[in-house]
FIDOLUM-971259 format. One line per field, with one value per residue (C-alpha): residue in one letter; x, y, z. Coordinates in nm, 4 decimals, m for minus. Example, Ala and Ser with C-alpha at 12.3 -4.5 7.8 and 13.67 -1.06 7.14 Angstrom:
resn (a_s)
px (1.2300_1.3670)
py (m0.4500_m0.1060)
pz (0.7800_0.7140)
This chain:
resn (m_t_f_s_k_q_t_s_l_l_h_s_k_h_k_t_d_p_a_n_g_a_v_s_v_p_i_q_h_a_s_t_f_d_q_p_d_i_d_d_f_g_r_y_d_y_a_r_g_g_n_p_t_r_e_a_l_e_d_i_i_a_d_l_e_n_g_t_h_g_f_a_f_a_s_g_m_a_a_i_s_t_t_v_m_l_l_s_k_g_d_h_l_v_i_t_d_d_v_y_g_g_t_f_r_l_t_t_k_v_l_h_r_q_g_i_d_h_t_f_v_d_m_t_d_p_q_a_v_r_a_a_i_k_p_n_t_k_m_i_y_m_e_t_p_s_n_p_t_m_k_v_t_p_i_k_e_i_v_a_i_a_e_e_h_n_c_l_t_a_l_d_n_t_f_l_t_p_v_l_q_r_p_l_d_l_g_v_d_i_v_v_h_s_a_t_k_f_i_g_g_h_s_d_v_v_a_g_l_v_v_v_k_d_e_e_l_a_a_e_i_g_f_l_q_n_c_f_g_a_i_l_g_p_q_d_s_w_l_i_m_r_g_l_k_t_l_h_t_r_m_t_v_s_s_n_a_a_a_i_l_a_d_w_l_k_t_r_p_e_v_k_k_v_y_y_p_g_l_p_e_h_p_g_h_d_i_n_e_a_q_a_e_g_a_g_a_v_l_s_f_e_l_e_n_k_e_a_v_r_s_v_v_q_a_v_e_l_p_v_f_a_v_s_l_g_a_v_e_s_i_l_s_y_p_p_t_m_s_h_a_a_m_d_d_e_e_r_a_e_r_g_i_t_d_g_l_l_r_l_s_v_g_l_e_n_t_d_d_l_i_a_d_l_t_q_a_f_e_k_i_r_a_g_e_g_v_e)
px (m0.1340_0.0875_m0.0417_0.1077_0.0736_m0.1783_m0.4057_m0.3334_m0.4604_m0.8053_m0.7968_m0.6644_m0.7949_m1.0267_m1.1985_m1.5288_m1.6992_m1.6976_m2.0207_m2.2358_m2.0242_m2.0302_m1.7594_m1.6345_m1.4656_m1.7182_m1.6650_m1.6680_m1.7492_m1.6791_m1.4610_m1.4835_m1.5723_m1.7686_m1.5466_m1.6442_m1.4695_m1.2430_m0.9487_m1.0439_m1.0404_m1.1285_m0.9190_m1.0263_m1.0768_m1.0345_m1.0140_m0.6868_m0.5221_m0.7068_m1.0086_m1.1232_m1.1432_m0.8017_m0.6586_m0.7806_m0.5890_m0.2815_m0.2937_m0.3306_m0.0416_0.1830_0.1128_0.1732_0.5116_0.6010_0.6121_0.4604_0.3025_0.1429_0.0341_m0.2084_m0.1732_m0.3662_m0.1146_0.2133_0.3887_0.2300_0.3790_0.7217_0.7156_0.6266_0.9044_1.1754_1.0489_1.2224_1.5254_1.6174_1.8018_2.1679_2.1039_2.2158_2.0179_2.1699_1.9118_1.9052_1.9777_1.6901_1.4201_1.0553_1.0069_0.7835_1.0449_1.3114_1.1040_1.0548_1.4278_1.5546_1.2878_1.1702_1.4194_1.6969_1.4642_1.4537_1.8327_1.8475_2.1276_2.1202_2.3407_2.2060_2.3981_2.3832_2.2361_2.3286_2.6903_2.7420_3.0859_2.9352_2.6845_2.9606_3.1566_2.8512_2.8113_2.8933_2.9248_2.5752_2.4105_2.0950_1.9012_1.9583_1.6568_1.6156_1.3726_1.4019_1.3258_1.3596_1.1270_1.1499_1.4742_1.4162_1.7579_1.7956_1.9474_2.1234_1.9170_2.1165_2.4438_2.3001_2.1453_2.4857_2.6435_2.3668_2.4150_2.7872_2.7075_2.3981_2.1672_1.8015_1.7041_1.3828_1.2664_0.9894_0.8314_0.5546_0.6581_0.6846_0.4477_0.4724_0.3570_0.6958_0.9370_0.9446_1.2247_1.1782_1.2828_1.6054_1.6834_1.5237_1.3806_1.0940_0.8905_0.6768_0.4142_0.2072_m0.1015_m0.2638_m0.0790_m0.0814_m0.2120_m0.5293_m0.5095_m0.8206_m0.7350_m1.0031_m0.8230_m0.5113_m0.3299_0.0088_0.1347_0.4310_0.5355_0.7988_0.9082_1.0727_0.8507_1.0410_1.0328_0.6617_0.6021_0.7901_0.5998_0.2695_0.3530_0.4342_0.1233_m0.0913_0.1009_0.0782_m0.2676_m0.2284_m0.4334_m0.6328_m1.0087_m1.2282_m1.3884_m1.0516_m0.9114_m1.1927_m1.1228_m0.7558_m0.8535_m1.0855_m0.8012_m0.5675_m0.7919_m0.7040_m0.3451_m0.1736_m0.3797_m0.3378_0.0374_0.0774_m0.1186_0.0276_0.3861_0.3576_0.2254_0.5024_0.7663_0.6102_0.5871_0.9478_1.0711_0.8520_0.9590_1.3218_1.2313_1.0819_1.3064_1.1396_1.2557_1.6126_1.6174_1.3949_1.4214_1.2786_1.4428_1.2988_1.5215_1.8408_2.0538_1.9063_2.1632_2.0627_1.8581_2.0380_2.0148_1.6427_1.5970_1.7803_1.5871_1.2428_0.9948_0.9408_1.0209_0.6851_0.4484_0.6237_0.8708_1.0098_1.1222_1.3056_1.2023_1.4069_1.2786_0.9883_0.8039_0.8081_0.6651_0.3925_0.3042_0.2688_0.0731_m0.1739_m0.2100_m0.2577_m0.6135_m0.5798_m0.3319_m0.4527_m0.2049_m0.1959_0.0000_0.0027_0.0648_m0.0368_m0.4004_m0.6215_m0.5932_m0.2530_m0.1150_0.1353_0.3260_0.5850_0.8328_0.9904_0.6605_0.4804_0.6474_0.9832_0.8770_1.0345_1.3792_1.5387_1.6668_2.0220_1.9127_1.6881_1.9642_2.2042_1.9516_1.8846_1.5377_1.5518_1.2926_1.2181_1.1396_0.7954_0.6905_0.4304_0.2430_0.0880_m0.2707_m0.5051_m0.5823_m0.5212_m0.1491_m0.2041_m0.4395_m0.1762_0.0862_m0.1497_m0.2296_0.1347_0.2191_m0.0237_0.1030_0.4657_0.3685_0.2515_0.6105_0.7382_0.4899_0.5651_0.9408_1.0583_1.2046_1.3786)
py (m17.7707_m17.5008_m17.1485_m16.8012_m16.6100_m16.3807_m16.6768_m16.8591_m16.5610_m16.6340_m17.0107_m17.1615_m17.4897_m17.2821_m17.0944_m17.2781_m17.4394_m17.8186_m17.8497_m17.6290_m17.4755_m17.1215_m16.9086_m16.7810_m16.9338_m16.9852_m16.7704_m17.0065_m16.7989_m17.0842_m17.0703_m17.4431_m17.7653_m18.0749_m18.3825_m18.7457_m18.9043_m18.8343_m18.9911_m18.9090_m18.5392_m18.4032_m18.1682_m17.8664_m17.8459_m17.4852_m17.1918_m17.0555_m17.3706_m17.3795_m17.2430_m17.3472_m16.9901_m16.8955_m17.2215_m17.1404_m16.8114_m16.9867_m17.2415_m16.9686_m16.7520_m17.0576_m17.1460_m16.7888_m16.7708_m17.1215_m17.2389_m17.5393_m17.3791_m17.0418_m16.8786_m16.5885_m16.3436_m16.0529_m15.7972_m15.7688_m15.7067_m16.0213_m16.2142_m16.0552_m16.0936_m16.4611_m16.5152_m16.3656_m16.5746_m16.8622_m16.7119_m16.7981_m16.6330_m16.5930_m16.5861_m16.3051_m16.1426_m15.9605_m15.7188_m15.4598_m15.1110_m14.9407_m15.1794_m15.0760_m14.8699_m15.1273_m15.3972_m15.1588_m15.0980_m15.4723_m15.5340_m15.2539_m15.2417_m15.6012_m15.8594_m15.7422_m15.8133_m16.1744_m16.1908_m16.1772_m15.9599_m15.7812_m15.5951_m15.3510_m15.3637_m15.2187_m15.5242_m15.3918_m15.4738_m15.8519_m15.8025_m15.5916_m15.8690_m16.1267_m15.9123_m15.8818_m16.2588_m16.3913_m16.7510_m16.7175_m16.5587_m16.7582_m16.5363_m16.2747_m16.0503_m15.8670_m15.6131_m15.5373_m15.2863_m15.1215_m14.8735_m14.5812_m14.5299_m14.8302_m14.9920_m15.3221_m15.6264_m15.8869_m16.1783_m16.4697_m16.3338_m16.2903_m16.6379_m16.7830_m16.6139_m16.7441_m17.0973_m17.0781_m16.9958_m17.2139_m16.9143_m16.8822_m16.6089_m16.4084_m16.1453_m15.8868_m15.9015_m15.6491_m15.3933_m15.6279_m15.9138_m16.2590_m16.1000_m15.9311_m16.1133_m16.4686_m16.4900_m16.8608_m16.9322_m16.7418_m16.9566_m16.7548_m16.9628_m16.7409_m16.4754_m16.2283_m15.9812_m15.7044_m15.8185_m15.4944_m15.3374_m15.4515_m15.8024_m15.6750_m15.3582_m15.1694_m15.0030_m15.2100_m15.4920_m15.5446_m15.8758_m16.0480_m16.3554_m16.5928_m16.8550_m17.1289_m17.4352_m17.6465_m17.8922_m17.8588_m17.4806_m17.4922_m17.6986_m17.4424_m17.1450_m17.3291_m17.4052_m17.0383_m16.9201_m17.1399_m17.0405_m16.6654_m16.6756_m16.3628_m16.5278_m16.3719_m16.4047_m16.5666_m16.2418_m16.0719_m16.3862_m16.3654_m15.9970_m16.0727_m16.3493_m16.1091_m15.8570_m16.1227_m16.1763_m15.8320_m15.8180_m15.8783_m15.6157_m15.3620_m15.4163_m15.3843_m15.0593_m14.9004_m15.0020_m14.8570_m14.5329_m14.5220_m14.5484_m14.2551_m14.0483_m14.1234_m13.9968_m13.6885_m13.6110_m13.5976_m13.3004_m13.0939_m12.8233_m12.8709_m13.2333_m13.2906_m13.6683_m13.9563_m14.3093_m14.5746_m14.9026_m14.8642_m14.5649_m14.6740_m14.4555_m14.5963_m14.7961_m15.1588_m15.1094_m15.3896_m15.6233_m15.5611_m15.6316_m15.9620_m16.0883_m15.9329_m15.8827_m15.5142_m15.2193_m15.1936_m14.9079_m14.7310_m14.4467_m14.1758_m13.8245_m13.5602_m13.1965_m12.9108_m12.9268_m13.0016_m12.6845_m12.7818_m13.1191_m12.9499_m12.7288_m13.0265_m13.2377_m12.9573_m12.8845_m13.2285_m13.3327_m13.6916_m13.8847_m13.9706_m13.8502_m14.1549_m14.4308_m14.7190_m14.8035_m15.0458_m14.9449_m14.8617_m14.4956_m14.3278_m14.2736_m14.0065_m14.0675_m13.8794_m14.1387_m13.9220_m13.9016_m14.2052_m14.5328_m14.4504_m14.2476_m14.5173_m14.4011_m14.0934_m13.8083_m13.9416_m14.2908_m14.1567_m13.9305_m14.2257_m14.4030_m14.1059_m14.0402_m13.6622_m13.4084_m13.3457_m13.7076_m13.8140_m14.1670_m14.2140_m14.5381_m14.5053_m14.6210_m14.6635_m14.3017_m14.1640_m14.0850_m13.7484_m13.6525_m13.7423_m13.5369_m13.2402_m13.2604_m13.2833_m13.0000_m12.7612_m12.8740_m12.8091_m12.4681_m12.3824_m12.4403_m12.2126_m11.9424_m11.9687_m12.0162_m11.8761_m12.1972_m12.1171)
pz (13.9071_14.0515_13.9979_14.0320_14.3572_14.1878_14.1164_14.4423_14.6394_14.4962_14.4595_14.7823_14.9197_15.1377_14.8526_14.9095_15.2097_15.1547_15.3549_15.1315_14.8545_14.9951_14.8306_15.1657_15.4670_15.7504_16.0598_16.3558_16.6645_16.9024_17.2115_17.2808_17.0991_17.2011_17.2479_17.1824_17.4805_17.7801_17.5971_17.2394_17.1516_16.8100_16.5961_16.8016_17.1762_17.2944_17.0541_17.1902_17.0605_16.7296_16.5454_16.1949_16.0639_16.1980_16.0687_15.7180_15.7269_15.8663_15.5826_15.3201_15.4411_15.4749_15.1123_14.9921_15.1672_15.0424_15.4033_15.5757_15.8824_15.9455_16.2707_16.3155_16.6029_16.7488_16.6131_16.4310_16.7615_16.9075_16.6150_16.6628_17.0427_17.0167_16.7626_16.9817_17.2751_17.1007_17.2743_17.6311_17.9170_17.8240_17.4499_17.2200_16.9372_16.6391_16.5028_16.2267_16.3560_16.1734_16.2867_16.3337_16.6506_16.8207_16.7675_16.8966_17.2107_17.2654_17.2224_17.4437_17.7140_17.7518_17.6276_17.8599_18.1562_18.0377_18.0324_17.6513_17.5156_17.1794_16.9328_16.6751_16.3492_15.9992_15.8284_15.4826_15.5738_15.6055_15.7583_16.0355_16.0981_16.1095_16.3570_16.5832_16.6223_16.9689_17.0938_17.2454_16.9393_16.8631_16.6203_16.3509_16.2936_15.9616_15.8194_15.4505_15.3142_15.6534_15.8160_15.7420_15.5464_15.3183_15.3678_15.1855_15.3546_15.1357_15.2644_15.1247_15.2615_15.6109_15.5977_15.5067_15.8088_16.0326_15.9056_15.9785_16.3407_16.3815_16.4323_16.3493_16.1036_16.1224_15.8736_15.8856_15.5383_15.6045_15.3408_15.0424_15.1379_14.9754_14.6494_14.6058_14.8382_14.9775_15.2349_15.3096_14.9506_15.0272_15.3302_15.6111_15.8972_16.0151_15.8327_16.0265_15.9077_16.0469_15.8573_15.9696_15.6789_15.3139_15.3753_15.5440_15.3403_15.4496_15.7840_15.9571_16.1386_16.3531_16.3005_16.2804_16.0964_16.1260_15.8692_15.8923_15.6941_15.9627_16.1532_16.4813_16.4610_16.3823_16.6948_16.9058_16.7592_16.8010_17.1642_17.2316_17.0482_17.2714_17.5858_17.5361_17.3806_17.1666_16.8923_16.6109_16.6525_16.3841_16.2643_16.2198_16.0542_15.8008_15.7355_15.6687_15.4257_15.2460_15.2190_15.0798_14.7791_14.6421_14.7706_14.4365_14.2565_14.5356_14.5593_14.1827_14.1543_14.4666_14.3831_14.0322_14.1781_14.4410_14.1680_13.9828_14.3006_14.3975_14.0613_14.0901_14.4464_14.3316_14.1129_14.3939_14.5440_14.8837_14.9026_15.0204_14.9776_14.8668_15.0078_14.7758_14.6649_14.3168_14.2437_14.0604_14.2859_14.6080_14.8092_14.7806_14.4628_14.2806_14.5792_14.6101_14.2401_14.2808_14.5828_14.5364_14.2550_14.3171_14.5398_14.7129_14.7856_15.0743_15.0388_15.2615_15.1806_15.3755_15.3980_15.5417_15.8992_16.1307_16.0381_15.6712_15.7711_15.9736_15.6783_15.4421_15.6897_15.7464_15.3751_15.2149_15.1401_15.0155_15.2345_15.5820_15.8447_16.0673_16.2395_15.9900_15.6268_15.3552_15.3068_15.0093_15.1077_15.1056_15.4552_15.5501_15.8736_16.0769_16.2102_16.4858_16.6767_16.5375_16.4343_16.5975_16.9000_17.1213_17.0089_17.1614_16.9448_16.9321_16.8325_16.5569_16.4294_16.4091_16.1864_15.9584_16.1005_16.0944_16.2048_15.8370_15.7452_15.6257_15.5268_15.2556_15.2014_14.8586_14.8206_14.5260_14.4450_14.0983_14.0845_13.9164_14.1989_14.4591_14.2745_14.2486_14.6186_14.7228_14.4847_14.6514_14.9927_14.8939_14.7649_15.1152_15.2315_14.9561_15.0481_15.4179_15.4149_15.0819_14.9404_14.6142)
C-alpha cells in the first residue's frame, strides 16, 4: 500500500531491525568491514563509501521526497557544496539573489576560484531568469521560500526554462521539508536540505541531505560524496532519523502557530512589515499555495531600526536568540549579523535585509505564551523610544 507522508515518516522499510525486531535502526559504529575475498567485496567496504545506518537515513529521505536516491552529509553546506561541484570550470550558475548567506559565500568566494561563473537573479521573475541564461549555463539554483524575506519561486516555470536550455535544477527545501513541498514532483533535478533544521528538529545535530531521481545524477552525487568525504556519521544519522519520526506533527503545530503570529504581528505598531507566505497579501502567496501544502513555520518581521531589534532581543524570554531555525524551541535570529553576515551592507540592502529585520522560527510553545512574551518585548521599545 501507499501511505501518506505523515504515516510514512513512522513506517518506512527501516522501522524494525530484521535481525531481532528492534523498533530502531541499529547504529553501526564501524569504519571498515570484513571482506570475503580479494575479488569479492560485500555491500560495504569502507564507511566513507557506505554505512548501514547512514544508508537507512538516505533511503528514508529519498522515499519522503519521492526520489530514488538520497545522500547524507556532515552539514547542509556540505550537501550544497557537493551539489554545485557537479559544475566544472567554464560553467555558469544562475542562482536566486536572496539565497542563504552560506550559499552566497560559497558562490562568491569559492566557485569563482574554480572558474565557475554565476549570476544572481530575482527568481520570482521567470523572465529575469530566462534573460540570465548563457550558452554555458549548466545549473539553476533555487531556494523557496527564501531566507529571510520569504520570496516564493514559481518552481514549474523555472524548471521549464531549465529544460529549454538543458540545465540542471537544484532547490533548497529546508524551510518547507518534504512534509509541505516536494520539488522533485515539480520537475526539479536535485533537492537539498539542511537537516540540522526542521528535519532534525531538536538543535542537537548538524547534517545535510540531497535527493535525486535520475540514476546518472545519483551516480555523480555518490561519486562526489565519496571523493570529498563530508559524510554524516552513524550516530548523527540515527538522530536525524529519530527527528524525522515527529517531523509531520512538528511542522503542523509550528506552521499553524506561525500563521497566527504573522497575523498578530501585522497589528503591532512597532512592526513595519511582516514576511510570511501564508499571508494573503504576501507576494507569491498564491504560487506557494499551488506548489506547496503550507507556508511553513518561519517568518520575518521588520522593526524600525537596529536599536529596536536590540531591545526586543534583550527582552524576550521564550525564543532562543541563536544562529539556526527549525527546532522545537522558537529561535529568533538577526540576519544582518548571523545568517547573512557574508553579505556587505549594500548587498543586504538590495535584498531587503535591513538593520531592523528579525527572523523567527516558530517552535512548539503555546502560541498565547509566545504572543505575551513578544508583547512585553515590544512594549520595551515603546517605553524606550516612544513608539506611538
